[in-house]
N, C-alpha and C positions, 0 to 999 in steps of 0.2 A: 234810751233811744227816743228821739222825738218823732212822733207818728203824725203825718198829715193825712187826713181823710179827704181824698179828691173825688168830687162827684159833680154831676150836672144832669143833663137830660139828653135824650137822643137828638142829634143835630146841634148840640151846644158848642162842640169843639173840645170836649174834655180829652179825647184821645190825642189831639194835637198838643194840648198842654202837657199831658202825660209823657209824650215823646220828647218834648222840650226838656222836661225835668230829668228824664233818663239821659239825655245828651249832656246834661250838667253833672252826670255821675251819681245821681240820686237813685238808690234802689227802688224799683217799682214792684209792688206786689199787686198783681192784676186779677181782679175778681173774675172777669170774663175768661181769661186764660185758665184760671183755676177751675171754672165750670167746664170748659172744654176738656180738661184732663179728667174731671170727675165723670163726664159723659162716656169716657172710654173705660172707666173702672167697672169690672164685672158686677161687683156688689151693688153699685149705684144703678147700673143698667137694670138689674133685676128688680130693684124697688120701684123704679120708674115704670117699667113694663107692667108690674103688678097693679100700679095705679092707673095707667092709661091704655093698657092693652098692646097687643103685638103690632098693631097698625102703625105704631111710631118707630118701628125698626126697619132698617134696610141693610141687608148683609150682616145681620147680627149687631149692628151699631145703631145708636139713636139718630134718627133723621130729625134734625133740629127744625127743619121747615115744617114737617108734619106735626111735630110737637107744638111749634109756635102757632100754627093755625088753630089748635085746640085752646091753648092757654091765653092767647090774646083776644079770642072771641068770647070766652066765658070766664068771668072774674073768679068764680069759685074753683075752677080748674087751675087758674094761675096761682091762687093761694095754696092749693094742694101741692103743686110743684115746688113752690117756694118753701113749704114746710119740709120737704124732702131735701132740697138743695142747700138752703141757707146755713143750717148748722154744719154741714160738711165743708162748705166753702170757708166758713169762719175758722174751723179747726185747722184746715190746711194753710190758710193765710197766717194764722198765729205761728204755726210751725216755720213758715218761710221767714217771718219777722225775726224769730229767735235765731235762725241760721245767719241772717244778715248781721244781727247784733253780735253774734259770736265772732264774726269776721272783723268787728271793730267799727262798723258803720254807726254814725251818730244820728242820721236822719233817714227815714224811709217814707214812702208814699203808699197808702192803701188806695188803689184806684178802683172805686166801687160805684157803678152807676146807681145802684139801689141802696146807697149807704143808710138812708133814713128808713126806707121801706123794709129793709132786712134787719133793722135794729142793731146795726153795727156801729152807729155813730158814737156810742159810749166807749168804744175800743180805741179811739184815736184821741190825740191831744188837741188837734185843731182841725176845723172843717173848712175846706176851700170849695166853693161852688162856682163852676164855670157857667156864666149866665148870658143868655141872649133873649131879646123879645120874641114872643111867640111867632110873629109873622116871619122873622128871619129863621127861626127854628124850622118851620114848615118848608120854607124855600130851600134851605140847605139839605134837608132830608130828601126832598123831591129831586134835587140835582144828584145826590149821592146814590140813592137806592131806587130801584124800579118798583115803587109802591104807589098804589092809588091814594088819592087824598083821604079816602075812608080808612084805608089801612094805616096811613100816617097818623090820623086822629086816634085810632084805636091804640097805637103804640104810645102816643103821647099820654093818652088817658090812663094807660097801665102804670105810669109813673106819677109820683107826686109832681105837681107843677113846679116849674123853675122858679116862679115867684115865691111859692111856698118854701122851697129849699133855700132861696136867697135870704128869707127871714131868719133862718136857723144857722146861717153861716157865720164863722168868725171872719172869713175873708171872702169877698165876692170878686171874682175875676170877670170883668165885663169884656166879653169877646165879640161884641156886636160891631166893632169898627175894624180898622186896619190891624194886621197882625203885629205891627211894630208897637202899637198901643198896648196890646195884650202882653207882649214880651216885656215891656217897661214895667207893668204891674207885677209880673212874675219875678223879674229880677229883684225888685224892691222887697217883695215878701220873702224871697229865698235868702237874701242878704240879712234880713232881720232875724230869721231863724238860725242862720249859720252863726251869727254873732252870739245868739242865745246859747247854743250848744258847745261853743268853743271851750 
């Protein structure tokens, strides 16, 4: 099975690219959805509460906003959370990949915002980075989320820069222009890989 590692940064348009690939029938193994599932898992909840205290719970569930306020403001707290979550996410995603492979799928996408930061880049065959310049990134986040400029900068800072990710990519999807241009790049890359796995 050929595994594409799809990554980007907050506001880069990675989710839109992921949706487009899903519409083309490519199985998407989504790290964020996997994390959401893990946050409902009693053993994971227990470990996170041990690390961050009862204050991050509401009605026995993890309050992501409360947890986010802690981990985005303090680098060492973010690293602590990642040490808990990343190995669990990786294990779950590998199991999902095996399930797709058993169904006869030839290509799948690991949709991982923190592909490099979580050291999962070695688990994929090719890395696609969805890239936009920083000013467009900030503008898009402002439009989409009700965050202050300071909060936006904290979130961008919590991830490796898009330019840094771009350097390590096998494929850079430039999403700074019209969607038609992005789609053109995606179609070309997908056709290339489809030919390769036939």
